[in-house]
Biopython code that builds the backbone (N, CA, C, O; Angstrom):
import numpy as np
from Bio.PDB.StructureBuilder import StructureBuilder

atoms = [
    (1, "MET", "N", (-63.488, 2.055, -47.504)),
    (1, "MET", "CA", (-64.797, 2.266, -46.938)),
    (1, "MET", "C", (-64.989, 1.322, -45.744)),
    (1, "MET", "O", (-64.658, 0.139, -45.816)),
    (2, "ARG", "N", (-65.514, 1.849, -44.680)),
    (2, "ARG", "CA", (-65.758, 1.052, -43.483)),
    (2, "ARG", "C", (-66.965, 0.146, -43.692)),
    (2, "ARG", "O", (-67.980, 0.564, -44.250)),
    (3, "ASP", "N", (-66.846, -1.075, -43.246)),
    (3, "ASP", "CA", (-67.946, -2.026, -43.331)),
    (3, "ASP", "C", (-68.437, -2.281, -41.903)),
    (3, "ASP", "O", (-67.999, -3.217, -41.235)),
    (4, "ILE", "N", (-69.353, -1.428, -41.458)),
    (4, "ILE", "CA", (-69.843, -1.478, -40.082)),
    (4, "ILE", "C", (-70.526, -2.803, -39.784)),
    (4, "ILE", "O", (-70.316, -3.380, -38.717)),
    (5, "GLU", "N", (-71.330, -3.287, -40.701)),
    (5, "GLU", "CA", (-72.040, -4.549, -40.476)),
    (5, "GLU", "C", (-71.060, -5.714, -40.312)),
    (5, "GLU", "O", (-71.279, -6.594, -39.479)),
    (6, "LYS", "N", (-69.990, -5.724, -41.095)),
    (6, "LYS", "CA", (-68.987, -6.786, -40.971)),
    (6, "LYS", "C", (-68.289, -6.684, -39.611)),
    (6, "LYS", "O", (-68.042, -7.697, -38.956)),
    (7, "THR", "N", (-67.977, -5.465, -39.198)),
    (7, "THR", "CA", (-67.344, -5.260, -37.892)),
    (7, "THR", "C", (-68.236, -5.799, -36.781)),
    (7, "THR", "O", (-67.773, -6.528, -35.903)),
    (8, "LEU", "N", (-69.509, -5.441, -36.820)),
    (8, "LEU", "CA", (-70.445, -5.903, -35.792)),
    (8, "LEU", "C", (-70.588, -7.424, -35.825)),
    (8, "LEU", "O", (-70.673, -8.066, -34.779)),
    (9, "SER", "N", (-70.613, -7.990, -37.011)),
    (9, "SER", "CA", (-70.715, -9.439, -37.150)),
    (9, "SER", "C", (-69.492, -10.136, -36.551)),
    (9, "SER", "O", (-69.623, -11.137, -35.847)),
    (10, "LEU", "N", (-68.314, -9.602, -36.833)),
    (10, "LEU", "CA", (-67.085, -10.181, -36.281)),
    (10, "LEU", "C", (-67.055, -10.079, -34.759)),
    (10, "LEU", "O", (-66.609, -11.005, -34.083)),
    (11, "LEU", "N", (-67.524, -8.968, -34.225)),
    (11, "LEU", "CA", (-67.571, -8.818, -32.770)),
    (11, "LEU", "C", (-68.557, -9.814, -32.163)),
    (11, "LEU", "O", (-68.299, -10.372, -31.096)),
    (12, "GLY", "N", (-69.678, -10.035, -32.833)),
    (12, "GLY", "CA", (-70.642, -11.031, -32.368)),
    (12, "GLY", "C", (-70.042, -12.435, -32.391)),
    (12, "GLY", "O", (-70.243, -13.217, -31.462)),
    (13, "MET", "N", (-69.313, -12.747, -33.447)),
    (13, "MET", "CA", (-68.652, -14.054, -33.532)),
    (13, "MET", "C", (-67.597, -14.200, -32.440)),
    (13, "MET", "O", (-67.465, -15.265, -31.837)),
    (14, "ALA", "N", (-66.851, -13.134, -32.189)),
    (14, "ALA", "CA", (-65.836, -13.167, -31.136)),
    (14, "ALA", "C", (-66.486, -13.428, -29.781)),
    (14, "ALA", "O", (-65.945, -14.165, -28.957)),
    (15, "ARG", "N", (-67.637, -12.827, -29.559)),
    (15, "ARG", "CA", (-68.365, -13.057, -28.295)),
    (15, "ARG", "C", (-68.775, -14.517, -28.190)),
    (15, "ARG", "O", (-68.561, -15.152, -27.158)),
    (16, "ARG", "N", (-69.363, -15.051, -29.251)),
    (16, "ARG", "CA", (-69.818, -16.450, -29.209)),
    (16, "ARG", "C", (-68.641, -17.416, -29.060)),
    (16, "ARG", "O", (-68.792, -18.497, -28.492)),
    (17, "ALA", "N", (-67.483, -17.031, -29.562)),
    (17, "ALA", "CA", (-66.291, -17.866, -29.447)),
    (17, "ALA", "C", (-65.614, -17.728, -28.078)),
    (17, "ALA", "O", (-64.669, -18.456, -27.776)),
    (18, "GLY", "N", (-66.091, -16.810, -27.265)),
    (18, "GLY", "CA", (-65.504, -16.609, -25.944)),
    (18, "GLY", "C", (-64.242, -15.767, -25.948)),
    (18, "GLY", "O", (-63.518, -15.727, -24.954)),
    (19, "ALA", "N", (-63.971, -15.093, -27.061)),
    (19, "ALA", "CA", (-62.751, -14.299, -27.172)),
    (19, "ALA", "C", (-62.943, -12.845, -26.775)),
    (19, "ALA", "O", (-61.971, -12.168, -26.442)),
    (20, "LEU", "N", (-64.171, -12.352, -26.802)),
    (20, "LEU", "CA", (-64.429, -10.933, -26.562)),
    (20, "LEU", "C", (-64.506, -10.636, -25.073)),
    (20, "LEU", "O", (-65.215, -11.316, -24.331)),
    (21, "ILE", "N", (-63.783, -9.631, -24.648)),
    (21, "ILE", "CA", (-63.803, -9.166, -23.257)),
    (21, "ILE", "C", (-64.751, -7.977, -23.229)),
    (21, "ILE", "O", (-64.551, -7.007, -23.961)),
    (22, "ILE", "N", (-65.775, -8.043, -22.398)),
    (22, "ILE", "CA", (-66.836, -7.043, -22.409)),
    (22, "ILE", "C", (-66.907, -6.325, -21.071)),
    (22, "ILE", "O", (-66.916, -6.952, -20.011)),
    (23, "GLY", "N", (-66.957, -5.002, -21.137)),
    (23, "GLY", "CA", (-67.197, -4.204, -19.940)),
    (23, "GLY", "C", (-65.949, -3.625, -19.318)),
    (23, "GLY", "O", (-64.843, -4.148, -19.451)),
    (24, "GLN", "N", (-66.176, -2.524, -18.634)),
    (24, "GLN", "CA", (-65.075, -1.783, -18.048)),
    (24, "GLN", "C", (-64.289, -2.593, -17.029)),
    (24, "GLN", "O", (-63.058, -2.602, -17.059)),
    (25, "ASP", "N", (-64.988, -3.273, -16.131)),
    (25, "ASP", "CA", (-64.286, -4.022, -15.085)),
    (25, "ASP", "C", (-63.451, -5.160, -15.661)),
    (25, "ASP", "O", (-62.312, -5.378, -15.246)),
    (26, "SER", "N", (-64.018, -5.877, -16.610)),
    (26, "SER", "CA", (-63.291, -7.010, -17.214)),
    (26, "SER", "C", (-62.056, -6.544, -17.971)),
    (26, "SER", "O", (-60.985, -7.141, -17.861)),
    (27, "VAL", "N", (-62.214, -5.467, -18.746)),
    (27, "VAL", "CA", (-61.073, -4.952, -19.510)),
    (27, "VAL", "C", (-60.007, -4.404, -18.571)),
    (27, "VAL", "O", (-58.819, -4.657, -18.772)),
    (28, "LYS", "N", (-60.417, -3.654, -17.546)),
    (28, "LYS", "CA", (-59.452, -3.119, -16.574)),
    (28, "LYS", "C", (-58.682, -4.247, -15.893)),
    (28, "LYS", "O", (-57.469, -4.156, -15.708)),
    (29, "SER", "N", (-59.388, -5.300, -15.526)),
    (29, "SER", "CA", (-58.751, -6.425, -14.853)),
    (29, "SER", "C", (-57.684, -7.062, -15.741)),
    (29, "SER", "O", (-56.578, -7.348, -15.282)),
    (30, "LYS", "N", (-58.013, -7.279, -16.992)),
    (30, "LYS", "CA", (-57.046, -7.876, -17.926)),
    (30, "LYS", "C", (-55.833, -6.958, -18.112)),
    (30, "LYS", "O", (-54.693, -7.424, -18.121)),
    (31, "LEU", "N", (-56.082, -5.663, -18.259)),
    (31, "LEU", "CA", (-54.981, -4.712, -18.419)),
    (31, "LEU", "C", (-54.105, -4.675, -17.171)),
    (31, "LEU", "O", (-52.879, -4.618, -17.267)),
    (32, "SER", "N", (-54.741, -4.708, -15.997)),
    (32, "SER", "CA", (-53.993, -4.682, -14.738)),
    (32, "SER", "C", (-53.117, -5.910, -14.576)),
    (32, "SER", "O", (-52.077, -5.860, -13.919)),
    (33, "ASN", "N", (-53.545, -7.023, -15.185)),
    (33, "ASN", "CA", (-52.754, -8.256, -15.139)),
    (33, "ASN", "C", (-51.674, -8.286, -16.202)),
    (33, "ASN", "O", (-50.980, -9.291, -16.354)),
    (34, "GLY", "N", (-51.524, -7.194, -16.940)),
    (34, "GLY", "CA", (-50.458, -7.086, -17.922)),
    (34, "GLY", "C", (-50.780, -7.651, -19.296)),
    (34, "GLY", "O", (-49.903, -7.738, -20.155)),
    (35, "GLU", "N", (-52.026, -8.033, -19.505)),
    (35, "GLU", "CA", (-52.379, -8.572, -20.821)),
    (35, "GLU", "C", (-52.410, -7.456, -21.859)),
    (35, "GLU", "O", (-52.837, -6.337, -21.574)),
    (36, "LYS", "N", (-51.955, -7.773, -23.055)),
    (36, "LYS", "CA", (-51.987, -6.820, -24.162)),
    (36, "LYS", "C", (-53.292, -7.030, -24.912)),
    (36, "LYS", "O", (-53.629, -8.143, -25.313)),
    (37, "LEU", "N", (-54.017, -5.935, -25.090)),
    (37, "LEU", "CA", (-55.350, -6.007, -25.668)),
    (37, "LEU", "C", (-55.517, -5.059, -26.845)),
    (37, "LEU", "O", (-54.792, -4.074, -26.981)),
    (38, "PHE", "N", (-56.478, -5.376, -27.683)),
    (38, "PHE", "CA", (-56.955, -4.507, -28.749)),
    (38, "PHE", "C", (-58.309, -4.016, -28.241)),
    (38, "PHE", "O", (-59.270, -4.784, -28.183)),
    (39, "ILE", "N", (-58.382, -2.741, -27.875)),
    (39, "ILE", "CA", (-59.552, -2.181, -27.215)),
    (39, "ILE", "C", (-60.406, -1.430, -28.229)),
    (39, "ILE", "O", (-59.888, -0.712, -29.085)),
    (40, "LEU", "N", (-61.719, -1.606, -28.120)),
    (40, "LEU", "CA", (-62.659, -0.954, -29.031)),
    (40, "LEU", "C", (-63.694, -0.167, -28.235)),
    (40, "LEU", "O", (-64.327, -0.694, -27.320)),
    (41, "PHE", "N", (-63.852, 1.099, -28.600)),
    (41, "PHE", "CA", (-64.832, 1.974, -27.973)),
    (41, "PHE", "C", (-65.889, 2.363, -28.998)),
    (41, "PHE", "O", (-65.537, 2.702, -30.128)),
    (42, "PRO", "N", (-67.176, 2.325, -28.644)),
    (42, "PRO", "CA", (-68.182, 2.873, -29.554)),
    (42, "PRO", "C", (-67.984, 4.379, -29.663)),
    (42, "PRO", "O", (-67.375, 4.997, -28.790)),
    (43, "GLU", "N", (-68.500, 4.965, -30.736)),
    (43, "GLU", "CA", (-68.238, 6.385, -30.981)),
    (43, "GLU", "C", (-68.776, 7.298, -29.889)),
    (43, "GLU", "O", (-68.247, 8.393, -29.698)),
    (44, "ASP", "N", (-69.809, 6.882, -29.169)),
    (44, "ASP", "CA", (-70.389, 7.742, -28.141)),
    (44, "ASP", "C", (-69.952, 7.368, -26.722)),
    (44, "ASP", "O", (-70.595, 7.764, -25.750)),
    (45, "ALA", "N", (-68.869, 6.610, -26.603)),
    (45, "ALA", "CA", (-68.330, 6.280, -25.282)),
    (45, "ALA", "C", (-67.802, 7.555, -24.635)),
    (45, "ALA", "O", (-67.202, 8.391, -25.311)),
    (46, "PRO", "N", (-68.019, 7.707, -23.341)),
    (46, "PRO", "CA", (-67.490, 8.900, -22.662)),
    (46, "PRO", "C", (-65.976, 8.987, -22.802)),
    (46, "PRO", "O", (-65.278, 7.983, -22.657)),
    (47, "SER", "N", (-65.473, 10.168, -23.082)),
    (47, "SER", "CA", (-64.027, 10.331, -23.276)),
    (47, "SER", "C", (-63.250, 9.959, -22.013)),
    (47, "SER", "O", (-62.092, 9.550, -22.102)),
    (48, "GLU", "N", (-63.871, 10.094, -20.840)),
    (48, "GLU", "CA", (-63.187, 9.709, -19.597)),
    (48, "GLU", "C", (-62.888, 8.214, -19.591)),
    (48, "GLU", "O", (-61.869, 7.781, -19.053)),
    (49, "SER", "N", (-63.782, 7.426, -20.192)),
    (49, "SER", "CA", (-63.559, 5.978, -20.256)),
    (49, "SER", "C", (-62.322, 5.670, -21.075)),
    (49, "SER", "O", (-61.491, 4.857, -20.671)),
    (50, "GLU", "N", (-62.198, 6.316, -22.223)),
    (50, "GLU", "CA", (-61.019, 6.094, -23.060)),
    (50, "GLU", "C", (-59.752, 6.448, -22.297)),
    (50, "GLU", "O", (-58.792, 5.678, -22.292)),
    (51, "LYS", "N", (-59.747, 7.605, -21.652)),
    (51, "LYS", "CA", (-58.563, 8.054, -20.927)),
    (51, "LYS", "C", (-58.204, 7.083, -19.808)),
    (51, "LYS", "O", (-57.026, 6.805, -19.584)),
    (52, "THR", "N", (-59.213, 6.563, -19.100)),
    (52, "THR", "CA", (-58.971, 5.620, -18.009)),
    (52, "THR", "C", (-58.257, 4.382, -18.511)),
    (52, "THR", "O", (-57.264, 3.954, -17.923)),
    (53, "PHE", "N", (-58.754, 3.803, -19.596)),
    (53, "PHE", "CA", (-58.165, 2.571, -20.106)),
    (53, "PHE", "C", (-56.792, 2.809, -20.687)),
    (53, "PHE", "O", (-55.881, 2.005, -20.487)),
    (54, "LEU", "N", (-56.636, 3.889, -21.394)),
    (54, "LEU", "CA", (-55.349, 4.139, -22.035)),
    (54, "LEU", "C", (-54.264, 4.490, -21.029)),
    (54, "LEU", "O", (-53.078, 4.312, -21.307)),
    (55, "SER", "N", (-54.665, 4.992, -19.855)),
    (55, "SER", "CA", (-53.673, 5.293, -18.829)),
    (55, "SER", "C", (-53.179, 4.027, -18.136)),
    (55, "SER", "O", (-52.131, 4.041, -17.491)),
    (56, "LEU", "N", (-53.933, 2.926, -18.267)),
    (56, "LEU", "CA", (-53.543, 1.678, -17.618)),
    (56, "LEU", "C", (-52.411, 0.955, -18.349)),
    (56, "LEU", "O", (-51.681, 0.167, -17.747)),
    (57, "THR", "N", (-52.274, 1.218, -19.609)),
    (57, "THR", "CA", (-51.223, 0.542, -20.367)),
    (57, "THR", "C", (-50.785, 1.389, -21.548)),
    (57, "THR", "O", (-51.583, 2.099, -22.159)),
    (58, "LYS", "N", (-49.539, 1.301, -21.846)),
    (58, "LYS", "CA", (-49.020, 2.009, -23.017)),
    (58, "LYS", "C", (-48.931, 1.060, -24.208)),
    (58, "LYS", "O", (-48.626, 1.483, -25.323)),
    (59, "ASN", "N", (-49.196, -0.220, -23.969)),
    (59, "ASN", "CA", (-49.044, -1.221, -25.021)),
    (59, "ASN", "C", (-50.362, -1.630, -25.681)),
    (59, "ASN", "O", (-50.375, -2.539, -26.511)),
    (60, "ALA", "N", (-51.456, -0.981, -25.330)),
    (60, "ALA", "CA", (-52.746, -1.372, -25.907)),
    (60, "ALA", "C", (-53.009, -0.606, -27.191)),
    (60, "ALA", "O", (-52.798, 0.604, -27.264)),
    (61, "ASP", "N", (-53.466, -1.320, -28.187)),
    (61, "ASP", "CA", (-53.962, -0.671, -29.393)),
    (61, "ASP", "C", (-55.442, -0.429, -29.165)),
    (61, "ASP", "O", (-56.109, -1.213, -28.489)),
    (62, "TYR", "N", (-55.949, 0.642, -29.721)),
    (62, "TYR", "CA", (-57.372, 0.881, -29.554)),
    (62, "TYR", "C", (-57.951, 1.557, -30.781)),
    (62, "TYR", "O", (-57.244, 2.191, -31.564)),
    (63, "VAL", "N", (-59.252, 1.404, -30.925)),
    (63, "VAL", "CA", (-59.986, 1.973, -32.042)),
    (63, "VAL", "C", (-61.293, 2.535, -31.503)),
    (63, "VAL", "O", (-61.938, 1.929, -30.647)),
    (64, "VAL", "N", (-61.676, 3.699, -32.015)),
    (64, "VAL", "CA", (-63.003, 4.223, -31.758)),
    (64, "VAL", "C", (-63.851, 3.796, -32.953)),
    (64, "VAL", "O", (-63.519, 4.097, -34.099)),
    (65, "LEU", "N", (-64.927, 3.105, -32.679)),
    (65, "LEU", "CA", (-65.779, 2.543, -33.722)),
    (65, "LEU", "C", (-66.749, 3.598, -34.247)),
    (65, "LEU", "O", (-67.896, 3.677, -33.807)),
    (66, "GLU", "N", (-66.279, 4.395, -35.179)),
    (66, "GLU", "CA", (-67.114, 5.450, -35.746)),
    (66, "GLU", "C", (-68.299, 4.831, -36.472)),
    (66, "GLU", "O", (-68.146, 3.876, -37.234)),
    (67, "GLY", "N", (-69.478, 5.384, -36.228)),
    (67, "GLY", "CA", (-70.699, 4.864, -36.833)),
    (67, "GLY", "C", (-71.348, 3.767, -36.004)),
    (67, "GLY", "O", (-72.396, 3.242, -36.381)),
    (68, "ILE", "N", (-70.735, 3.416, -34.877)),
    (68, "ILE", "CA", (-71.285, 2.369, -34.009)),
    (68, "ILE", "C", (-71.498, 2.962, -32.614)),
    (68, "ILE", "O", (-70.546, 3.355, -31.940)),
    (69, "SER", "N", (-72.757, 3.018, -32.199)),
    (69, "SER", "CA", (-73.112, 3.573, -30.893)),
    (69, "SER", "C", (-73.018, 2.501, -29.805)),
    (69, "SER", "O", (-72.883, 1.313, -30.098)),
    (70, "ILE", "N", (-73.090, 2.930, -28.572)),
    (70, "ILE", "CA", (-73.091, 2.011, -27.431)),
    (70, "ILE", "C", (-74.212, 0.988, -27.594)),
    (70, "ILE", "O", (-74.000, -0.212, -27.423)),
    (71, "GLU", "N", (-75.414, 1.478, -27.928)),
    (71, "GLU", "CA", (-76.564, 0.588, -28.064)),
    (71, "GLU", "C", (-76.400, -0.401, -29.224)),
    (71, "GLU", "O", (-76.746, -1.575, -29.093)),
    (72, "ARG", "N", (-75.879, 0.067, -30.341)),
    (72, "ARG", "CA", (-75.711, -0.802, -31.508)),
    (72, "ARG", "C", (-74.657, -1.875, -31.225)),
    (72, "ARG", "O", (-74.834, -3.034, -31.601)),
    (73, "LEU", "N", (-73.585, -1.497, -30.578)),
    (73, "LEU", "CA", (-72.566, -2.464, -30.204)),
    (73, "LEU", "C", (-73.146, -3.499, -29.245)),
    (73, "LEU", "O", (-72.941, -4.701, -29.418)),
    (74, "ALA", "N", (-73.867, -3.026, -28.238)),
    (74, "ALA", "CA", (-74.463, -3.929, -27.250)),
    (74, "ALA", "C", (-75.406, -4.926, -27.923)),
    (74, "ALA", "O", (-75.383, -6.118, -27.614)),
    (75, "HIS", "N", (-76.220, -4.441, -28.829)),
    (75, "HIS", "CA", (-77.154, -5.317, -29.529)),
    (75, "HIS", "C", (-76.394, -6.381, -30.343)),
    (75, "HIS", "O", (-76.784, -7.548, -30.353)),
    (76, "ALA", "N", (-75.338, -5.985, -31.007)),
    (76, "ALA", "CA", (-74.568, -6.904, -31.847)),
    (76, "ALA", "C", (-73.904, -8.022, -31.044)),
    (76, "ALA", "O", (-73.734, -9.135, -31.543)),
    (77, "ILE", "N", (-73.529, -7.719, -29.793)),
    (77, "ILE", "CA", (-72.838, -8.732, -28.991)),
    (77, "ILE", "C", (-73.746, -9.362, -27.935)),
    (77, "ILE", "O", (-73.308, -10.206, -27.153)),
    (78, "GLY", "N", (-75.014, -8.943, -27.920)),
    (78, "GLY", "CA", (-75.985, -9.582, -27.045)),
    (78, "GLY", "C", (-75.918, -9.210, -25.581)),
    (78, "GLY", "O", (-76.126, -10.053, -24.709)),
    (79, "VAL", "N", (-75.626, -7.934, -25.305)),
    (79, "VAL", "CA", (-75.629, -7.452, -23.924)),
    (79, "VAL", "C", (-76.504, -6.200, -23.830)),
    (79, "VAL", "O", (-76.941, -5.666, -24.850)),
    (80, "ASN", "N", (-76.756, -5.738, -22.612)),
    (80, "ASN", "CA", (-77.594, -4.551, -22.427)),
    (80, "ASN", "C", (-76.878, -3.254, -22.754)),
    (80, "ASN", "O", (-77.483, -2.319, -23.278)),
    (81, "ARG", "N", (-75.584, -3.196, -22.446)),
    (81, "ARG", "CA", (-74.819, -1.966, -22.647)),
    (81, "ARG", "C", (-73.341, -2.329, -22.766)),
    (81, "ARG", "O", (-72.852, -3.219, -22.070)),
    (82, "ALA", "N", (-72.639, -1.632, -23.655)),
    (82, "ALA", "CA", (-71.212, -1.910, -23.830)),
    (82, "ALA", "C", (-70.481, -0.607, -24.121)),
    (82, "ALA", "O", (-70.593, -0.051, -25.213)),
    (83, "ILE", "N", (-69.737, -0.129, -23.141)),
    (83, "ILE", "CA", (-68.956, 1.098, -23.314)),
    (83, "ILE", "C", (-67.558, 0.773, -23.823)),
    (83, "ILE", "O", (-66.904, 1.612, -24.441)),
    (84, "VAL", "N", (-67.108, -0.441, -23.561)),
    (84, "VAL", "CA", (-65.793, -0.867, -24.038)),
    (84, "VAL", "C", (-65.793, -2.386, -24.201)),
    (84, "VAL", "O", (-66.372, -3.123, -23.402)),
    (85, "VAL", "N", (-65.125, -2.822, -25.261)),
    (85, "VAL", "CA", (-64.879, -4.250, -25.470)),
    (85, "VAL", "C", (-63.421, -4.382, -25.885)),
    (85, "VAL", "O", (-62.794, -3.412, -26.311)),
    (86, "ALA", "N", (-62.898, -5.580, -25.758)),
    (86, "ALA", "CA", (-61.498, -5.790, -26.125)),
    (86, "ALA", "C", (-61.289, -7.228, -26.571)),
    (86, "ALA", "O", (-62.078, -8.125, -26.276)),
    (87, "LEU", "N", (-60.213, -7.402, -27.281)),
    (87, "LEU", "CA", (-59.772, -8.731, -27.718)),
    (87, "LEU", "C", (-58.321, -8.905, -27.305)),
    (87, "LEU", "O", (-57.545, -7.950, -27.333)),
    (88, "PRO", "N", (-57.951, -10.127, -26.919)),
    (88, "PRO", "CA", (-56.538, -10.376, -26.632)),
    (88, "PRO", "C", (-55.706, -10.090, -27.879)),
    (88, "PRO", "O", (-56.160, -10.305, -29.003)),
    (89, "GLU", "N", (-54.500, -9.610, -27.671)),
    (89, "GLU", "CA", (-53.624, -9.193, -28.762)),
    (89, "GLU", "C", (-53.459, -10.257, -29.854)),
    (89, "GLU", "O", (-53.308, -9.912, -31.026)),
    (90, "LYS", "N", (-53.484, -11.514, -29.496)),
    (90, "LYS", "CA", (-53.250, -12.580, -30.474)),
    (90, "LYS", "C", (-54.539, -13.144, -31.059)),
    (90, "LYS", "O", (-54.511, -14.177, -31.727)),
    (91, "SER", "N", (-55.648, -12.491, -30.823)),
    (91, "SER", "CA", (-56.927, -12.978, -31.339)),
    (91, "SER", "C", (-56.961, -12.931, -32.868)),
    (91, "SER", "O", (-56.519, -11.959, -33.480)),
    (92, "GLY", "N", (-57.479, -13.971, -33.459)),
    (92, "GLY", "CA", (-57.608, -14.023, -34.908)),
    (92, "GLY", "C", (-58.664, -13.079, -35.447)),
    (92, "GLY", "O", (-58.715, -12.840, -36.653)),
    (93, "PHE", "N", (-59.500, -12.541, -34.588)),
    (93, "PHE", "CA", (-60.559, -11.635, -35.027)),
    (93, "PHE", "C", (-60.034, -10.223, -35.327)),
    (93, "PHE", "O", (-60.675, -9.469, -36.059)),
    (94, "ILE", "N", (-58.910, -9.876, -34.782)),
    (94, "ILE", "CA", (-58.405, -8.508, -34.905)),
    (94, "ILE", "C", (-58.131, -8.127, -36.356)),
    (94, "ILE", "O", (-58.508, -7.037, -36.784)),
    (95, "SER", "N", (-57.488, -8.994, -37.112)),
    (95, "SER", "CA", (-57.164, -8.630, -38.490)),
    (95, "SER", "C", (-58.434, -8.398, -39.318)),
    (95, "SER", "O", (-58.472, -7.498, -40.157)),
    (96, "GLY", "N", (-59.466, -9.204, -39.083)),
    (96, "GLY", "CA", (-60.724, -9.007, -39.802)),
    (96, "GLY", "C", (-61.394, -7.693, -39.421)),
    (96, "GLY", "O", (-61.938, -6.993, -40.275)),
    (97, "ILE", "N", (-61.352, -7.366, -38.140)),
    (97, "ILE", "CA", (-61.951, -6.110, -37.679)),
    (97, "ILE", "C", (-61.175, -4.928, -38.239)),
    (97, "ILE", "O", (-61.768, -3.962, -38.720)),
    (98, "GLU", "N", (-59.852, -5.001, -38.177)),
    (98, "GLU", "CA", (-59.053, -3.913, -38.742)),
    (98, "GLU", "C", (-59.316, -3.748, -40.230)),
    (98, "GLU", "O", (-59.402, -2.628, -40.732)),
    (99, "SER", "N", (-59.441, -4.851, -40.921)),
    (99, "SER", "CA", (-59.727, -4.804, -42.353)),
    (99, "SER", "C", (-61.090, -4.169, -42.621)),
    (99, "SER", "O", (-61.222, -3.349, -43.530)),
    (100, "SER", "N", (-62.098, -4.540, -41.843)),
    (100, "SER", "CA", (-63.435, -3.992, -42.053)),
    (100, "SER", "C", (-63.502, -2.506, -41.705)),
    (100, "SER", "O", (-64.355, -1.781, -42.217)),
    (101, "LEU", "N", (-62.599, -2.058, -40.832)),
    (101, "LEU", "CA", (-62.559, -0.643, -40.438)),
    (101, "LEU", "C", (-61.539, 0.157, -41.243)),
    (101, "LEU", "O", (-61.449, 1.377, -41.099)),
    (102, "ASN", "N", (-60.780, -0.521, -42.079)),
    (102, "ASN", "CA", (-59.699, 0.121, -42.838)),
    (102, "ASN", "C", (-58.677, 0.788, -41.947)),
    (102, "ASN", "O", (-58.269, 1.923, -42.194)),
    (103, "CYS", "N", (-58.258, 0.069, -40.894)),
    (103, "CYS", "CA", (-57.263, 0.612, -39.953)),
    (103, "CYS", "C", (-55.872, 0.511, -40.542)),
    (103, "CYS", "O", (-54.900, 0.915, -39.904)),
]
sb = StructureBuilder()
sb.init_structure("model")
sb.init_model(0)
sb.init_chain("A")
sb.init_seg("    ")
for serial, (resi, resn, name, xyz) in enumerate(atoms, 1):
    if name == "N":
        sb.init_residue(resn, " ", resi, " ")
    sb.init_atom(name, np.array(xyz, "f"), 0.0, 1.0, " ", f" {name:<3s}", serial, name[0])
structure = sb.get_structure()
């Protein structure tokens, strides 16, 4: 069973810890620099956004956060809007998020 509240809490903690990469430009920049990321899209993110990011790298893992809207994600991480967020591949938050999502 997915634990949406735990996922949102972990993303909020990642933001406060400075580990969360927020927004299309920031994520694109990191991908363009060759960084390996774990990318997360809210369930209502435009499909063009997903395609854009996934075309930038073949090494990125990604998850669509079912049950989490753009607005709910933004509220959890303290921003106005969030169509995409990401964590560096070696972030300690990834295993907790995957566990809460049953990935």
